[in-house]
N, C-alpha and C positions, 0 to 999 in steps of 0.2 A: 205553554200555551194560554191565550187570552182569557177571561173568566166568562163561562158562558152566561154571566147575568146580566150582562152587558147588554140592553136592547138597543136599537138603532136608533140614532141620533141622541140618545139621552147622555146627561152631563155626566162626565166620571165623579165619583164620590157620591152620586146621588142616593137616597135612602133605597136600603135594602141591597145596595150596588156597594160590595164591597172589593172592585178591582183595584183600589187607588193603595191597597195594602200589598197590591202583587205587580213586580216588575212587568210592565207588560211588554208586548212585541211592539213596534211601532209598524209594521205591516203582515196581514196573515192572509194567505189565499188559500181556502177551503175547496178542493178538489173543481178548480175552475179551469171551464172549458170554453173555445170562444169557435166559430164558425163563420164563414162570411160567404153567402150562399152555400154552395158544394164544397169550399174549402174549408178544412180542418185546421184553424191556426196555431189553436193551443191544446193540448189535450191533458185532461185531469190533473194537473199542475197542486199541488200542497206545497207550500213553504211558509216559514218564517221567518221574518228580518225583525231584530232587535235593536232597540234603542239606541243610537250613537254608533249605530253599526255600519262601515262601508261594505255594504253588499252589490258584488256586481253578478248581472245575468251574462253570460261570454255563451257564444255560438255563432256558427257561420250565417250568411246572409239566408232569411227566410225562414229561420228556427222557432221565432214567435217571440222572441225577447222584447221588441219593440210594443207589439200586442198587450205584450203581459204591464209595462211600463206605462202603456196609454191607460190599461185597465185600473191601475193602482191610481191613477191620476184623474181619472173621471172622463177621460175620452172617448173609450167604449167602454161599453158594458157588455160582462158575462153571459154568454149564452146559457152557460148552467154553472153554478157554484157559488160562493162568496167572497166577497172582498171585504177586509176590515182593518181599519185603522185607528191606530191607539186603542184598541179593544171596540170599537163600534163599527158595526155594519155601514157601508158607505155603498151599497148595490143601489143603483138609480138616482144616489147624489150627484150632483152636477161640480165641475171643477171646482168652479169659485165656492163653491161651499166644504171644500176638502181642503184641510190645513197641508196642503202639499204645493210644489211648484216646479217647474220643468224647464230645465235647459236646453235646448233645442241644438242639434249640428250645425245648423246655419245659423245661429246665436239670434237673428232676429232683433237684433240692436236699431234705435230708429235713428239713422243717419243725420237727420236735421236737428237734433239735439246733442246736446255736449255730453260728458260723461256724469255729470252731474246729475242732470235733468233725466238722462236713461235710469242712472239706480233710483230716482226719487220719482219717479213716474207711477208705480203702485202704492206708493204713499201717497200721494194727490189724490188718487182715485179714492184713496179710503178716507178722506178730507183731515187727514191730520193737520195741524198747525205749522207754521211754518216755520218754527222754531224747533220743534221736536222730528220734522224731516231733516234739516239742516245738519241737528245731531247725530241721528241715526247714520245718514248718506255719509258723514266724514268718517264716524267711526267704522261703516264698514268699509270703507276706501284706505282706511288704515292695516282691517284685517287684510283686505287681497294686494297690499302692499302698493297701494295707487294713491299713496296721500300727495297730494298736489296737483294731481293731474285732473280737478274736477271741471275745470275750463277747457280742456281741450275737447276739439271734435273727434267725432268718433273715425273718420279718415285718416287722421294723426296717429292713429296707434296704430301697433305691431299685431302681429295675429294674437300672440299669447297675451297681450294687452285687451283685446277686444274678449276675449276667452274670460279675462278677470273680473272685465264690467259686467258679463253675461250673469256672471256667476253670483257679483256682488248686488246687482237687481232683484236676482232671486230670494237670495237670502235675506236683503233687508226686508223683507216682509215677515220675516221669521217662522219660515215654515218648519213645522213638526219633521217632514220627508221631504228630501230633495230629489227629484228625478232628473237624469241626465241620461242624453240620448246621443252617443258617441260624440260628446262636444268636441273629443281632440280629433277626429277624423280628417279636420280640411287642412291640418297642421304637418311641416316636414318634422324628419324624423328627428333632430337634434330638439327642435322648438317642443314637439310631443314627449322628450323624455323630461324634460326641464319642468314642463307643466304637470307632470305625472306627480312629481315630487309637490309640487307647489299645492295641487288639489286635495292632495293627502293630507300637508300640515294643515291649508285651510279647514278641512274638516273636523281635523284635531282642536282649533280653535274654537269653533263655534260650537260643537258637539250634536250639530243635527245628521238622523240618520241619511244617507245616500245609495241611492238605490243606482246603478250602474250599468247602462248597456255597451256592449262591446263585443266585436268579432276578434281582438288582437289578443291572442293570450296573455304576451308578455304583460301587457298593460293592466289586466286582470290580476295576473298574479304579484305586480309590483304596489299596488294600491289598496287590494280586498281583504278584509277581515275574512269573509268567506265568499265564496263562486259555488253561482251553480250553474252549471255546464248542461246546455240545453244542444236537442237536436229533433229535426220533424215534430216540433212542438209540444215535446216533453224532456222534462228533466231526468237526466242522465244519472248525476252527482251532485251531489252538495258537499262542502266541506271548506275548510282551511286550505290556502292556495298550496302549502306544502303536502298536505295530505293529498290533493287531488292530484298533484304532480308524483309524489314520490308512489301512491296507493290508488292508482285508476282503479275503477269498479269494470269498466268495458274497454273492449277495444276500441270503441270512437274516442272516449275520454284520454286514452292513452296516446292515439297518434293527434287528436286535436290541440291538446294542452302540451306542448313541446313535440320532439321528436322520439319515437320509439320502434325498437326492433320486436317484431311479432313472428314466433317460431310455434309451427303447428307441433301440438304432443299430446298425448294422453296418460291420463295420470294410473300412476301406478301404485302407489301407497301413501296414504295418508298419514304424518306423524302428529304428534304435540306440535311441535316446533317448526314444521315444515311440511313441503308435499315435493313428492317423489314423482318425475315425470319421465316419459322416454318419447324424446324427439327426433327420429330417423336414427333409431338404433345408439343415440346418446341418450345418458340418465342424466338429468338435469333435478337440481334441488332448490325449490321455490319458498318464497317467505309462506306463514301458513294461509289458507282461504276456507271460512268456514261451510260456502257453498260448495265445494268441489266434491265431486263422487270418483271413487273406484272406476276405470274405464270410461271416463266420459273424455270427449274429444275437449281441448282447451288450447288455448293461445299462452305462450308465454312472453311475458313483455319485460325488457329489461332497457334501458335508458341507454342511448349511445356513449355519453360520461360515464358511463359505469364501467365499460367495457375497457381491458387492459389487455395488450398484446406482447407475447412474449414467444422467444424464438421456438421454446418446446415445452413441456408440460411443468407449470407452475409449484415451485417447492413451498410455497407458502400455505402453510395445510389450514386457513382461515377461509381459503378461497375454493369455494365448493366445486365450481363448474368450471371445465374448461373443452373448449371447442374446437377442434383441428379446421383451420382455416386457409383459403388461397387469396392474397390481397390482389383484386382487381385494378384498382386506382385510388389515391390521394392527393388531396385537393389544400393546401394552404390557405387558413380562414382566419388568421391573426393568432388570438390567445391560444387556437388547438389545430391539430391537424385529420381532416376528416377522411378516415380509411374506407375505401368499399371491400368489402369481404363476401365470400361465398363459403359456403361450408360444405360438408363432405357430398350431402344431401343435396346440394345444390340451392339450398333458401339463401336468401341476402340478408347480410348484417354490416350496418353502419357504425363504426367506433369513432369516437372523438378524444383522441390521445393529445394533452397539453406538447404544446411546441416545444417546450424545453426538455421533454422526457426523450420525443422523437429525434431532437439534435444529438442527444446523448446515449441514442441505444439503436445498431444497424438492424435492418429489417430486410430477408430477404423475401422471395415471392411469397413464402408458405411460414405459419405460425401458429399459434394456438390462444385463441381470444376467452380469456378468463374473466369470472365476474362471482363475486358471494352471492349467498342465498338471497340476504334480505335486500340485495339490488335489482332483485326480480320478482315479478307477481303473475300468477295464476289466473289468467280471467277464464270467465265460464261463459260469459254474454258477449 
């Protein structure tokens, strides 16, 4: 938490302010909501983003993630709640007085200026001397791997190079927080994957806090230290990518962040190390969930890649769950085969089985889908 003793606009380390002794959050939202007329765009969002963190806001179109980004940057003001940057309340503070910068999806580069002058633009607005501007711009072009590109015209650059120019222009002003609004959305898949790695590397080099908006869950998982998954203006879950993927807290998170099978079930027993549920006559064992209650209707989430297919009941004692299935269809997807399955209760299941395992194992139209207790979770929301 940031220090409560920091007053709006007050400098860090001022008399009576001990916040400089505490590692502050770069960004903090406290019960922030935003309305546009009758539309509730953001609903009571509270989150903390640490210094030097790569933090992503992930969710479908219209979930409020870009509105949050714009409120952090000062381009929108919250209807209720507080926005704090580096320990200072910034409600009402305009964008040019916040130590942030924004990279737009469409980049907004100046086509009549070359690469050097695009990057130098903000420094010239600040009236830095020419020697300092040149040193800062050349250093930033090195960081984004555009050494020697200063004299290039914007139209001579590839899509990825334009992205790096936009990032360099934003970072050269040394913002404490860089805001990125789906900056890779216009790139083709191969270039987007390449830029994901480069963007994370740039963030490591400069140590700036990145707040990144995306609807692409693969992109968020690849780059982020932590992710906030959003839906209908609210945050459903915040955590490291691995935690969000392996331990989703809601059915929405389970299905939006990757693929997931959801089985209807009722909680039968709660043990210290597991939850036992009944799903259409089958007894399944799942990972613990402190919020589950006996008799409650729940969903059991299991990822397709966690499911194995066997011809009969699995002899491996470490595999707690087995479900007789019929194989409806299968599709080759390169590294794995996607099996579409139906349980005895007519619930649909999908299994992703490594291609080399399928080629070595004959399958009939029927089999048993098996998975371990820790490969599935019980969802109560």
